[in-house]
C-alpha positions in Angstrom: -16.4 -22.2 -10.5 -17.2 -21.3 -6.9 -15.7 -18.3 -5.2 -13.0 -20.3 -3.4 -12.0 -22.3 -6.5 -9.9 -19.4 -7.7 -6.3 -20.4 -7.2 -4.4 -17.3 -6.0 -0.7 -16.4 -6.5 0.6 -13.8 -4.0 3.9 -12.1 -4.8 5.4 -10.0 -2.0 5.1 -11.3 1.6 6.1 -8.1 3.5 4.5 -5.8 6.1 1.2 -5.9 4.2 1.5 -9.1 2.2 1.8 -11.4 5.2 -1.5 -10.4 6.9 -3.3 -10.2 3.6 -2.2 -13.7 2.6 -3.1 -15.1 6.0 -6.6 -13.6 5.6 -7.0 -15.2 2.2 -5.9 -18.5 3.6 -8.3 -18.2 6.5 -11.1 -17.5 4.1 -10.5 -20.8 2.3 -8.6 -19.8 -0.8 -5.7 -21.8 -2.1 -2.7 -19.4 -2.2 0.6 -19.9 -3.9 3.4 -17.6 -2.7 6.8 -16.2 -3.6 9.0 -13.7 -1.8 12.4 -12.3 -2.5 13.4 -13.3 1.0 12.2 -16.9 1.4 12.6 -16.9 5.2 9.7 -14.5 5.4 7.4 -17.2 3.9 7.3 -19.4 7.0 4.2 -17.7 8.7 2.1 -18.1 5.6 3.3 -21.6 4.6 2.6 -22.7 8.2 -0.9 -21.5 7.6 -1.3 -23.5 4.4 0.2 -21.5 1.6 2.2 -23.3 -1.0 5.7 -21.8 -1.6 7.3 -21.7 -5.0 11.0 -21.1 -5.9 10.1 -18.7 -8.8 7.5 -16.2 -9.7 7.1 -17.9 -13.1 6.0 -21.1 -11.3 3.5 -19.2 -9.2 2.0 -17.6 -12.3 1.6 -21.0 -14.0 -0.1 -22.5 -11.0 -2.5 -19.7 -10.3 -5.7 -18.2 -11.8 -5.3 -14.8 -10.2 -1.9 -13.3 -9.5 -1.8 -10.7 -6.8 1.2 -8.3 -6.4 2.0 -6.5 -3.2 5.4 -4.9 -4.0 7.4 -1.9 -2.9 7.4 0.4 -5.9 7.0 1.0 -9.6 10.4 -0.4 -10.5 9.9 -3.7 -8.7 6.4 -4.2 -10.3 7.9 -3.5 -13.8 10.7 -6.0 -13.1 8.4 -8.8 -12.1 6.0 -8.2 -15.0 8.7 -8.1 -17.6 10.9 -10.9 -16.2 8.2 -13.4 -15.1 4.6 -12.6 -15.9 4.7 -11.6 -19.6 6.1 -15.0 -20.6 3.9 -17.1 -18.3 0.6 -15.3 -18.3 -2.5 -16.3 -20.4 -5.9 -15.0 -21.3 -7.6 -17.1 -18.6 -5.6 -15.4 -15.8 -5.9 -12.0 -14.1 -3.3 -9.8 -12.4 -4.4 -7.7 -9.4 -1.8 -5.2 -8.3 -2.2 -4.0 -4.7 1.1 -2.1 -4.9 1.0 1.7 -5.0 2.8 2.6 -8.3 2.7 5.3 -11.0 -0.6 5.4 -13.0 1.3 5.9 -16.3 3.4 2.8 -15.8 0.3 0.9 -14.7 -1.5 1.7 -18.0 1.6 0.8 -20.0 2.2 -2.5 -18.2 -1.4 -3.5 -18.4 -1.5 -2.7 -22.1 1.7 -4.7 -22.7 0.4 -7.7 -20.7 -2.9 -7.8 -22.7 -1.2 -7.5 -26.0 1.4 -10.2 -25.2 -0.9 -12.9 -23.7 -4.4 -11.5 -23.4 -4.2 -11.3 -19.6 -6.3 -8.7 -17.7 -5.1 -6.1 -15.1 -6.8 -4.5 -12.1 -4.9 -1.9 -10.2 -6.2 -2.1 -6.6 -4.0 -0.1 -4.2 -5.1 -0.2 -0.6 -5.4 2.1 2.4 -5.7 1.2 6.0 -2.2 0.1 6.9 -1.1 -3.1 8.6 -4.0 -2.9 11.1 -6.5 -2.7 8.2 -4.8 -5.7 6.5 -4.9 -7.7 9.7 -8.6 -6.8 10.4 -9.7 -7.1 6.8 -11.0 -3.5 6.9 -9.0 -2.0 4.0 -10.3 0.6 1.6 -9.5 -0.5 -1.9 -9.6 1.9 -4.9 -9.7 -0.1 -8.2 -9.2 0.5 -11.9 -10.0 -2.0 -14.6 -12.8 -3.4 -16.7 -16.2 -4.2 -15.1 -15.6 -7.9 -15.7 -12.2 -8.0 -14.0 -13.3 -5.8 -11.1 -16.1 -8.3 -10.4 -13.4 -11.0 -10.0 -11.4 -8.7 -7.8 -14.4 -8.1 -5.5 -14.7 -11.9 -5.0 -11.1 -12.8 -4.4 -10.2 -9.7 -2.3 -13.4 -9.9 -0.2 -11.6 -11.1 2.9 -9.4 -8.0 2.8 -11.7 -5.0 2.6 -14.6 -3.1 4.0 -15.0 -1.1 0.8 -13.8 -1.6 -2.8 -14.7 1.2 -5.2 -14.4 0.9 -8.9 -12.8 4.2 -9.9 -12.7 3.7 -13.7 -10.3 2.2 -16.3 -6.9 0.8 -15.5 -4.7 3.4 -13.8 -7.6 5.2 -12.0 -7.1 3.2 -8.9 -3.5 4.4 -8.7 -4.5 8.0 -9.3 -7.0 7.7 -6.4 -4.3 6.2 -4.1 -2.1 9.2 -4.9 -4.9 11.5 -3.8 -5.3 9.4 -0.6 -1.6 9.7 0.1 -1.6 13.4 -0.4 -4.1 13.7 2.4 -2.5 11.2 4.7 1.0 12.6 4.3 0.0 16.2 4.9 -2.1 15.1 7.8 0.8 13.2 9.4 3.2 16.1 9.0 0.9 18.6 10.6 0.2 16.1 13.4 4.0 15.9 14.0 4.5 19.6 14.1 1.4 20.0 16.3 2.5 17.3 18.8 6.0 18.8 19.0 4.5 22.2 19.7 2.2 20.8 22.3 5.0 19.0 24.1 7.2 22.1 24.1 4.4 24.3 25.4 3.9 22.0 28.4 0.7 20.2 27.3 0.2 16.6 28.2 0.6 15.5 24.6 -0.5 11.9 25.3 -4.0 13.3 26.0 -4.4 15.1 22.7 -5.7 12.2 20.5 -8.4 11.5 23.2 -9.2 15.2 23.6 -9.7 15.7 19.9 -11.6 12.4 19.3 -14.9 13.0 17.5 -14.1 16.6 16.7 -13.2 18.2 13.3 -9.5 17.7 13.9 -9.9 13.9 14.5 -8.5 11.4 12.0 -7.3 7.9 11.9 -3.7 9.1 11.5 -4.1 11.2 14.6 -5.3 8.2 16.6 -2.6 6.0 15.3 0.6 8.2 15.2 -0.5 10.7 17.8 0.1 8.5 20.9 3.3 7.1 19.2 4.6 10.6 18.7 3.7 11.7 22.3 5.6 8.7 23.8 8.2 8.5 21.1 7.3 4.9 20.5 8.6 4.2 17.0 8.8 0.4 17.1 7.5 -1.9 15.7 7.6 -0.2 12.3 4.1 -0.5 10.7 4.7 1.6 7.6 7.7 3.6 6.4 8.7 7.1 5.7 10.0 6.1 2.3 6.5 4.8 1.3 4.9 8.2 1.9 7.8 9.9 0.1 7.4 7.7 -2.9 3.7 8.5 -3.2 4.3 12.2 -2.7 6.9 12.2 -5.4 4.3 10.5 -7.7 1.8 13.2 -6.8 4.2 15.9 -7.8 5.0 14.2 -11.1 1.3 13.6 -11.9 0.4 17.2 -11.1 3.2 18.5 -13.3 2.0 16.4 -16.2 -1.6 17.5 -15.6 -0.6 21.2 -15.3 -2.0 21.3 -11.7 -0.5 23.1 -8.7 -0.2 21.1 -5.5 1.8 23.4 -3.2 0.8 21.7 0.1 1.8 18.2 -1.1 4.9 19.6 -2.8 6.0 21.0 0.5 5.2 17.7 2.2 7.4 15.9 -0.3 10.3 18.2 0.5 9.8 17.8 4.3 9.5 14.1 3.9 12.7 14.0 1.9 14.5 16.1 4.5 13.4 13.7 7.3 14.4 10.7 5.2 17.9 12.2 4.5 18.5 12.1 8.3 18.3 8.4 8.2 14.6 7.8 8.7 13.5 6.4 5.3 13.1 2.9 6.7 11.5 4.2 10.0 7.8 4.7 11.0 6.3 8.1 10.0 5.7 8.6 13.8 9.4 9.6 13.8 8.4 12.8 11.9 8.0 14.5 15.3 11.8 14.6 15.4 11.7 16.9 12.4 9.9 19.5 14.5 11.3 18.8 18.0 14.0 21.0 19.6 17.2 19.1 20.3 17.9 18.4 23.9 20.1 21.1 25.5 
């Protein structure tokens, strides 16, 4: 079987799922798709994807099923309701979602016991821009054999795919990634708010710090947005960072580790979300540190 003869099923055509599916199609893969909101399928079906009315039908028609879903609960629902009964030993599930490592291991074990189907947890980092450009960093957990398949079918999506160990290790690595990203974005927000209130031209800060020790991709992405208070279009969401920080806190508790910085970040993210920003872009975090207008 040639690389492009893998028939792919893609479940979840959202902020990340749409550009990822388009890249797979552009690379020559056959892609079957399903989304909870069918109207969001038009951009990918116009590009050649085949839409199905049920996840079960996507699973039956595909060799490799790729999930790109919101959270642990949604992945569990899809696996229990649709994949367990329709999977088989000649198929592979690749989960790009960021979910809890323990749930990942449990679901993967259940899927293998039920129908012999393999699992690769392959959460991604790089945001919508990375998805559009095919420059994502992917941290993957699974068997060597299954990781080899994932490298082939996900090749249009990443600059780097790192095999981190057994199933679940990709999700642990993504949690580590999100601890850094979330704390970084929060300190950028408080820094930008301080700079603006102190009379500095905050729009210049990302350029001024470029290449120095304080530089980062989050600074270059959210810094200008915070400086100009440009919060649309939403490219990622506060609730996503909060979800991942809460998983970090839970994982650290179970491991007996202290993560005070990320724990505080989770509380601050929760506070911001409680003000109505859960669905908004993390650039809005500057509002958490800005003085209200007189």
